C-alpha positions as CSV (number, residue, x, y, z in Angstrom):
1,M,25.0,37.2,59.0
2,K,23.5,34.0,59.2
3,Y,20.5,35.1,57.5
4,R,22.6,36.5,54.8
5,N,24.4,33.2,54.4
6,T,21.3,31.5,54.0
7,F,19.8,33.6,51.5
8,T,22.7,33.4,49.4
9,A,22.5,29.6,49.4
10,L,18.9,29.9,48.5
11,L,19.9,32.2,45.8
12,L,22.2,29.6,44.6
13,L,20.1,26.9,44.6
14,A,17.8,28.6,42.4
15,L,20.0,29.6,39.6
16,C,21.2,26.0,39.6
17,H,17.7,24.9,39.5
18,V,16.9,27.2,36.2
19,A,20.0,26.4,34.6
20,C,19.5,22.5,34.9
21,E,15.9,23.2,33.6
22,R,17.0,25.1,30.6
23,E,19.8,22.4,29.8
24,E,17.1,19.7,29.8
25,E,15.1,21.8,27.3
26,L,18.0,21.8,24.7
27,T,17.1,19.8,21.8
28,P,19.5,18.3,18.7
29,R,19.2,20.2,15.7
30,T,17.4,18.5,13.0
31,G,18.3,20.3,9.9
32,P,22.2,21.1,8.2
33,E,24.1,22.9,10.1
34,N,25.2,26.5,8.8
35,V,29.0,27.0,7.9
36,Y,31.0,29.9,7.4
37,G,28.2,32.2,8.4
38,D,25.0,32.1,7.1
39,Y,25.6,29.5,4.3
40,T,23.9,26.0,4.4
41,L,24.5,23.0,2.0
42,P,23.3,22.3,-0.2
43,Q,21.8,25.2,-1.7
44,G,19.4,23.3,-4.2
45,D,18.2,20.2,-5.2
46,H,20.4,20.0,-8.7
47,D,22.3,17.3,-9.8
48,Y,25.8,19.5,-9.2
49,D,24.6,20.2,-5.8
50,A,25.5,16.7,-4.8
51,Y,29.1,17.6,-6.2
52,I,29.3,20.7,-4.3
53,L,28.7,18.9,-1.1
54,E,31.2,16.4,-1.6
55,F,33.8,18.9,-2.7
56,F,33.2,20.8,0.5
57,K,33.4,17.7,2.2
58,K,37.1,17.1,0.7
59,Y,38.6,20.4,0.7
60,N,36.7,22.5,3.4
61,T,35.9,24.8,0.8
62,L,32.1,26.3,-0.4
63,M,31.4,26.5,-3.9
64,L,28.1,29.1,-3.8
65,Y,25.8,30.3,-6.0
66,K,23.4,31.9,-3.7
67,Y,25.4,34.4,-2.0
68,E,25.1,38.0,-0.6
69,P,27.1,40.9,-2.6
70,R,28.6,41.9,0.7
71,D,30.8,38.8,0.9
72,I,32.0,39.5,-2.6
73,Y,33.2,43.4,-1.5
74,W,33.4,43.2,2.0
75,N,36.8,44.6,2.4
76,V,37.8,47.1,-0.2
77,T,40.6,47.9,1.6
78,N,42.5,44.6,0.4
79,N,40.2,43.1,-1.9
80,A,40.1,46.4,-4.1
81,F,36.4,45.2,-5.5
82,I,34.3,48.5,-4.9
83,P,30.5,48.0,-5.9
84,V,29.1,50.4,-8.6
85,V,27.1,53.2,-7.3
86,Y,24.6,54.7,-9.1
87,D,23.3,58.2,-8.8
88,S,19.4,59.2,-8.2
89,I,18.1,59.1,-11.6
90,G,19.9,55.7,-12.1
91,G,23.2,56.8,-14.1
92,V,26.4,55.6,-13.0
93,A,27.7,58.2,-10.8
94,V,31.4,56.2,-9.2
95,A,32.7,53.4,-11.3
96,G,33.0,50.2,-9.7
97,H,32.1,46.5,-9.8
98,V,29.3,44.6,-10.6
99,D,28.2,40.9,-9.8
100,T,25.5,39.1,-11.5
101,P,24.2,36.0,-10.3
102,A,24.9,32.6,-12.1
103,D,21.8,31.3,-13.7
104,E,21.1,27.8,-12.2
105,A,20.5,26.1,-15.2
106,Y,24.0,26.2,-16.2
107,I,25.8,25.9,-13.0
108,G,26.3,22.2,-14.0
109,D,28.3,23.2,-17.0
110,Q,30.3,25.9,-15.2
111,I,31.6,23.5,-12.6
112,N,32.8,20.8,-15.3
113,M,35.1,23.8,-16.6
114,I,36.1,24.9,-13.4
115,R,37.2,21.3,-13.0
116,E,38.5,20.2,-16.0
117,K,40.7,24.1,-16.7
118,F,41.4,24.7,-13.3
119,L,41.3,22.1,-10.3
120,A,42.7,19.4,-12.8
121,H,46.2,21.0,-12.7
122,Y,46.3,20.8,-8.9
123,P,47.0,17.4,-6.9
124,D,44.6,16.9,-4.2
125,P,47.5,17.5,-1.2
126,F,47.9,21.0,-2.7
127,L,44.1,21.9,-2.7
128,L,43.4,20.5,0.4
129,E,46.2,23.4,1.8
130,M,45.8,25.8,-0.5
131,L,42.1,26.6,-1.4
132,P,40.5,29.4,-0.2
133,K,37.2,28.8,2.0
134,K,34.7,29.7,-0.4
135,I,34.5,29.5,-4.4
136,F,31.4,31.7,-5.8
137,L,29.9,30.9,-9.0
138,L,28.7,33.7,-11.1
139,R,27.5,34.5,-14.1
140,S,29.5,37.7,-14.6
141,F,31.7,39.9,-12.9
142,V,32.7,43.5,-14.6
143,E,34.1,46.5,-13.5
144,R,32.1,49.3,-15.2
145,A,33.2,52.8,-15.7
146,K,31.4,56.1,-15.7
147,T,31.0,55.7,-19.7
148,G,29.0,52.7,-19.1
149,A,32.2,50.4,-20.6
150,E,32.6,46.7,-19.0
151,T,35.5,45.4,-18.9
152,D,35.7,41.3,-17.5
153,K,37.4,40.9,-14.3
154,A,36.6,37.4,-13.4
155,P,38.5,34.8,-12.4
156,A,39.2,36.8,-9.4
157,A,40.8,36.3,-5.8
158,G,39.5,37.8,-2.4
159,V,40.4,38.0,0.6
160,D,38.8,34.6,1.6
161,Y,37.3,33.0,-1.8
162,L,37.8,32.5,-5.9
163,L,35.3,33.8,-7.8
164,F,34.4,32.2,-11.3
165,Q,32.4,33.6,-14.0
166,W,30.3,31.9,-17.1
167,G,27.3,30.4,-14.9
168,G,24.9,31.5,-17.9
169,E,23.7,30.4,-21.2
170,E,26.7,31.9,-22.9
171,I,28.7,28.8,-21.9
172,R,27.0,26.7,-23.9
173,S,28.7,28.7,-27.1
174,I,32.0,29.6,-25.4
175,T,35.0,29.9,-28.0
176,P,38.0,28.3,-27.5
177,A,39.8,31.3,-27.1
178,R,37.7,32.3,-24.0
179,V,38.4,28.8,-22.7
180,N,42.2,29.1,-22.9
181,E,41.5,32.7,-21.3
182,F,39.8,31.4,-18.7
183,K,42.0,28.3,-17.7
184,S,45.3,30.9,-17.7
185,K,43.5,33.2,-15.7
186,A,42.1,31.0,-13.1
187,S,45.3,29.5,-12.1
188,E,47.3,33.4,-12.3
189,V,45.1,34.9,-9.9
190,F,45.0,31.3,-7.8
191,L,48.6,31.4,-7.6
192,R,49.2,35.2,-7.1
193,K,46.8,35.1,-4.3
194,L,48.5,32.1,-2.5
195,V,51.9,34.2,-2.5
196,S,50.2,37.5,-1.5
197,S,48.8,35.8,1.2
198,G,51.5,34.1,2.5
199,K,50.3,30.8,1.8
200,L,52.8,30.1,-1.0
201,Q,56.9,31.3,-1.0
202,R,58.7,32.2,-3.9
203,D,61.7,30.3,-4.4
204,P,65.0,31.2,-3.1
205,L,67.2,29.5,-6.2
206,F,64.4,31.8,-8.8
207,L,65.2,34.8,-6.7
208,S,69.0,34.3,-6.4
209,I,69.6,34.4,-10.4
210,T,68.6,38.1,-10.8
211,D,70.3,41.1,-9.1
212,Y,67.2,43.2,-7.6
213,T,69.3,45.6,-6.3
214,T,71.0,46.9,-9.7
215,P,68.0,45.9,-12.3
216,G,70.0,47.4,-15.3
217,S,69.6,50.2,-17.3
218,G,67.2,50.3,-20.4
219,N,65.5,47.2,-21.7
220,A,68.7,45.3,-22.8
221,A,70.3,45.5,-19.9
222,R,67.3,44.3,-18.0
223,L,66.8,41.5,-20.1
224,A,70.3,40.3,-19.7
225,N,69.6,40.2,-15.8
226,G,66.7,38.1,-16.6
227,F,63.8,40.1,-16.3
228,I,61.3,39.5,-18.9
229,T,59.1,42.3,-18.4
230,P,61.2,45.4,-18.4
231,S,59.1,47.3,-15.6
232,A,58.6,44.4,-13.1
233,I,62.1,44.7,-11.5
234,T,61.1,43.9,-7.8
235,E,60.7,40.0,-6.9
236,S,57.3,40.0,-6.4
237,A,56.7,41.6,-9.9
238,D,59.2,39.6,-11.6
239,W,57.9,36.2,-9.8
240,D,54.5,37.3,-11.5
241,A,55.6,38.1,-14.6
242,Y,57.1,34.6,-15.0
243,V,54.1,32.9,-13.7
244,Y,51.9,34.7,-16.6
245,A,54.5,33.8,-19.2
246,I,54.1,30.0,-18.2
247,V,50.7,29.9,-17.4
248,Y,49.4,31.4,-20.6
249,T,52.1,30.3,-23.1
250,P,52.4,27.0,-24.4
251,R,56.3,25.7,-24.4
252,D,56.2,25.1,-28.0
253,T,55.7,28.7,-28.2
254,L,58.5,29.3,-26.0
255,V,61.2,27.5,-27.3
256,A,60.3,28.5,-31.1
257,P,62.8,30.5,-33.3
258,R,61.8,34.2,-32.6
259,G,62.2,35.1,-36.4
260,T,61.7,38.5,-37.2
261,L,60.0,39.5,-33.6
262,P,62.3,42.8,-32.4
263,I,64.0,42.4,-29.1
264,T,62.1,45.0,-27.7
265,D,58.9,43.0,-28.2
266,F,58.1,41.9,-24.8
267,V,54.3,40.9,-25.0
268,N,55.0,38.3,-27.7
269,R,56.7,35.5,-25.6
270,R,57.5,32.8,-29.0
271,G,61.5,32.3,-28.4
272,L,61.5,33.5,-24.5
273,L,63.5,30.3,-24.1
274,T,65.9,30.3,-27.0
275,P,69.4,31.5,-27.1
276,E,69.0,34.1,-29.5
277,Y,66.5,36.0,-26.9
278,D,68.2,34.7,-23.9
279,A,71.9,35.2,-24.5
280,S,72.8,35.6,-20.7
281,G,71.4,32.1,-19.8
282,K,69.2,33.8,-16.9
283,I,65.7,33.3,-18.2
284,R,66.0,29.7,-18.9
285,A,67.7,29.5,-15.6
286,K,64.5,31.0,-13.9
287,Y,62.5,28.9,-15.9
288,A,63.8,25.9,-14.7
289,A,64.0,26.8,-11.0
290,I,60.6,27.8,-10.8
291,T,59.0,25.1,-12.9
292,T,61.2,22.4,-10.8
293,Y,60.3,24.3,-7.8
294,F,56.4,24.0,-8.3
295,K,56.8,20.4,-9.4
296,E,59.2,18.9,-6.8
297,S,57.4,20.9,-3.5
298,F,54.1,20.7,-4.7
299,G,53.3,18.3,-7.5
300,V,51.9,20.9,-9.9
301,D,53.2,21.0,-13.5
302,L,52.9,24.6,-14.0
303,Q,53.8,24.5,-17.8
304,A,51.1,21.6,-18.2
305,I,48.7,24.9,-17.7
306,G,50.0,27.0,-20.3
307,N,50.2,23.7,-22.8
308,D,46.5,23.2,-22.1
309,R,45.0,24.9,-24.9
310,V,41.8,24.4,-26.9
311,P,42.6,24.3,-30.4
């Protein structure tokens, strides 16, 4: 027993000596530390890289123009983004999404548009709490059908990221209509993602105005119940419909006389907040509830997003 105890003591002493020697060999990191996996900032030496680094320091959110495609597609069950698959001769075998990395010569212009048409609509406390871990800067992100036809799918929101397009020479000749579309869709996908992820709760007052258990039979009944999209009769779909209508439509249009537009035209939002269209007053009550909720709870002027239009 004596020899066994002596052997154990010597073994422990030897292990301690090795561990101590290893500790002495540790040296401090001289380069930048990786954050969120393999990404390191800055990713380049452009003027806009300084802004990206400051943005990360302020909001703890990475703007990335160098990335691995798997980071966009990694969780297809929840994300719904599936990469396009090709057959052996290069033809499209299964429809899916195609990401095209940004051209670094135009990322500065892209970031300026994101700042002016998206970030500027939200106060710092809201961004600090609500921004995701990553923002991917791409040239384009499209869904490609088997026929080869492509549909623009950006801006988009993934499990832990936002994704923006226009990182290419096209941004230098972008039309006002495309800028307006970008502005509205960026906020739409951002706000919808916040609700679906549980970061933002729907306003109880807004939800109390409409009877979701008995939505009504027919478009007229649903309109009287406060639905602005007759097929969107659940709490989640109705909330999304109002957010969509507000961030895409200037208030001047919402309160303008409806004119000859039929009551069954649910695409054109002109006159949405007028008594002639909203006879029950529920649409105006829900509009007031949701805009007040965002303004008082988060300092976000939801209608200002819809009003921000390039002529």
